[in-house]
N, C-alpha and C positions, 0 to 999 in steps of 0.2 A: 678158111680154116678157123678153128677156135683157138683161143690163147689162154695161157696160164693166168688166172685172174687174181685170186686173193691168197696171198701167202703160199704155203705149201699144202693147203687143204685140197685144192682142186687141180687136177691135170686136165686141161681142156684139149680135146682132140681137134686136129686140123680138119677143116672142111674145105675142100678144093672147089673153087667156083668154075674152073675151066671146063669141067665135064658138061657144063650146061650149054657151052657153045657148040655149034655144029662142027667147028674145026678149031683145034687148040691154037690160042694166040701165042706166038713164039716168045714175046716179051714176058707174058704171064708165066709161061712154063719156065723160062730162065729165072724169073723172080722166085718162083716156088723152089727151084733147086738151090738158089743162093740162100733163101731163108732157111731151108732144111739143113744147109751146111753151116748155119749160124752167122751168115754175113747179111745182116739186116740192111746195111747201107746199100750194098749191091742189089739186093732184092728191091729196095725202094726205087732205085734208078730204073730198073726194068719196069716196075709197076707204073712209074710216072710216064714212061714212054708209051705204055699200053693205054693209060688214061688219056694222053694226048691223041692217040690213034682212035680210041673208042670211049669218048667221054660219056656216052649215053648208057654205058654198061655199068650196072650197080656192082657186079662182081669185081670190076677193076678197082673201084673206090674201096670196096671191102678189103681187097688185098693191100691197098695202100695203107688203110687204117691198121691192119695187122702189123705191117712193117714199122709204121710210126710208133705203135705201142711198144714193139720190141726195142726201139731206140730210146724209149722213155719220153717221147714227144706226145704226151697223153692228150693235150688239148687239141693238137692237130689230128690225132687219131679219132677223137670224138667227132670232129668235123667231117672226117672221111667216112665214118660209119653213118653219119646223118645224110651225107650225099648218096651213100649206097641205098639207104632206106627209100629215098625219094625216087630212085631209078629202078626199083625191083619190079620185074614183070610177073614174078610169082610171089605172092604174099607170104607163102610158107618160109621163104628164105629170109624174111625179116627177123625171124627169131634169132638167127646168128648175129645180125647187126645189133639188135638190142642187147644180146648177151655180151658181145665184146665191148659195146659202148658202156655197159654197166661196169665191166672190168676196168676200163680206162678211167671212168669217173671215180671208182673206188680208189684207184691209184692216185688220183688228184686230191684224195681226202674229201670227197664230196659224197658221203654215204647216203644221204637222202635222195639225191639225183640217181645214184647208182641203184638203189633199191627200186626206184621208180622204173628204171630201164629193165631190171630183172622181172618186175611185175608185168611189163608189156610183153616180155618174152614168154612168160607163163600164160598170158592171155592168148597168145598165138598157139602155144604148145603146152598145155597144162601138164603133160607128162615129161617135160624137160627137167630131169632130176638135177642136172648141173646148175641150171638157173635157180631152181628151188633151194639147192644146198647153199649157193652163194648168197641168196636172199636171207636164208636163215642165219648164215654166219654174220652178215651185216646187221641183222636185227639183234642177234645176240651181242655182237660187239657194241651196238648202239645202246642196248640196255646196260651192258657192263660199263660203257662209257658214261651213260647217264648216272648209273649207280656210283661210279667213281667220281663223277662230277659232283653228285649230291654229297658223297662222302667228303670230297675235297671242300665243297662249299660248307658242309657242316663243320669240318675241321677249321676252315677259315673263319667261320662264324664263332666257333669255340675259341680259336686263337684271338680273334678280334674281341670277343667278349672278355676273354682272360686279360688281353691287353687293356681293354677299357676298364676292367675291374682294377687291374694294377695301376692304371693311370689314375682312376678315381681314388684308389687307396693312397697313391702318392700325393694327389691333390688334397685329400683329407689330411694326410700327414703334414703336407706343406701348410695347409690352412691352420692346423693345430699348432704347428711351430710358429706360424705368423701370429696366431692369437696369443700364444705364450710369450712371444717376443713383444707383442703389443702390450700385453699385461705387465711384463717386466718393465717396459718403457714407461707405462703409466705409473707403476709403483715407484720407479726411479724418479719420475717427474714429481710425484706426490711427495716423496722424501725430500727432493730438492726444494720444493715449495715450502714444506714444513721447516726445513733447515734454514731457508731464506727468511721465513716468517720469524723463526727463533732468533736469527741474526738481527733482523729488523727490531724485534722486541728488545733484544739485548742492547742494540745500539740506542734505541729509544730510552731504555732504562739508564744507560750510561750518560746519555745527553741530559736526562732529567736529574741524575745524580750530580753531573757536572754543573747543571744550572742551579741545583740546590746548594752545591758547594760555593758557586759564585755568589749566590744570594747570601749565603751564610758569611762568606768572606766580606761581601759588601756591607752586611749588617754589622759584622765585627769591626770593619773599618769605620763605619758610621758611628758605632758605639765608642770606638777608640777615639775618633775625632770629637765626639760629644764629650767623652770623659776629659780629653785634652782641653776642649773649650771650657768645660766646667772647672777643670783644674786652673786654667788660665784666669777664668772669671773669679774663682776663689782667691787666686794669687792677687789679682787686681783688686778684688774686694778687701783682701787682707792688707794689701799695700795702701789702699785708700783709707782703710780703718787705721792703719799705722800712721799714715800722713795726717789723717783727721785727728788722731790722738795727739800726735806731735804738735799739730796746729793748736789743738785745745790746750795742751801743756804750755806751748809758747804764749798763747793768748792769756792763759792764766798767769804765767810769769810776768808777761807784760803788764797785766792788770795789777799784780802784786808789787811790781818793781816800778820805780819812777823812770821816766825816760831820761836819757843823758842830758837833754836840754833842761829838763826840770831840775836834775841834780846840780847842773852848773848854776842855774838860777838860785836854787836853795843855798848853795855854797856861797854865792855872791852876797845873798841877803845875810847869811850868817857872818860873813866877813864885815859887812856894814854894821851889823849889830854889835860885834865885839868891840870896836872903838867906842861906840856910844856907851856901852856898859862900862868900859874901862874909864871913860870920862866921867861918868856918873859916880863911879867909885872914888875918883879923885876929889870930887866936890863933897863927898859924904864924909862919914867918919873914917879917919885914917886907921888902917889895920883891921877893918871889919868889912868882909865881902858879903853881899846879899845872898841868901840861900837860894832864892828862886833863880838868880842868874846862873849859878853854878849848875843847877839841875837842868836848866834849859840848854846850857852848853853841852853837857854830857849827852843829853837826848839828841842834839843835833849831830854830835860826833858819831853816836851809834847809828843814827840814820845815814850818815855819809858812808860809814863803813859798810852797812848793809847794802846800800846802793852800789858801792864799788864792787862788792862781791857779786851782786846780781848782774851788774854790767859785765863783769868778767865772764860769768857763767853764760850769759846771753851771747857774748861774742864767741865763746868756745862752741856753743851749740850751733850757732849760725855758720861758723866756719866748718864744722863737721858735716852738716847737712849739705852744704855746697859741694864739698868733696865727694860725697856719695852720689850726687846727681851727675858729676862729671864722670865718675866710674861707670854709672849705668849707661851714659851716652857712649 
């Protein structure tokens, strides 16, 4: 029998193989009845018994393939149809084997192998419209599938291209952001360097100003010290001048005034001369005093008085100078 092959497009008529036997096989007949009743499993059990009894018959393997196809065991069905082809005594019966094999391959989603089976069926029977129709359906589906695949591929490519463009745009945006960020960092670094340079310049200026102030202070201190030294030297010079002046005055006074020892000696001489003069006056004229003796005596007295005053002044000055020395010490 033939089987429903591809979707709902084709209704495949059943082809009974039992009529080819001289006498109907009971197991095959029972299997056909069970398959017609929709019990593919019972039909397969009968067909298996028939295959064990007549393994050389291609019709038995064909029936097994039909039952296996009905159970959805497509790969085993293809193997059963292949066994049937290898045992066919009449080549014209192979068209049904290829036809049902193509249906099972199509159910396994193997369109290329299914189309090849339908082509073999058409080679045996070019007028087999069912095989031709199934082949056309598969070709049309293949073209649609290819078209769909191409469309899907194009859409995938477009999606991939769009994703690549979006990714590239994102990368460009990220790169631009990175460049902007880098530029900002460079600007900030440049500003920091400028600020640091300004701070260093300001610090250098402050250090220079501080050094100048220290130099100025040092110069002022040196100038002040020099002024103090000059003032001290002036005071020393002035004191020396005063001391020198006092020494000169003292020396002048000492030169103008007799020394105490000289004064005492002069006084002693004067006292010695007074008795002599008095004695001479006694031996001379009484009541008459020589004029030169009186003048000499007055001169001596004046000299004694001046010496006494000079001596008192010298003692006073000497005493005052010694006191000032003690105060300075």
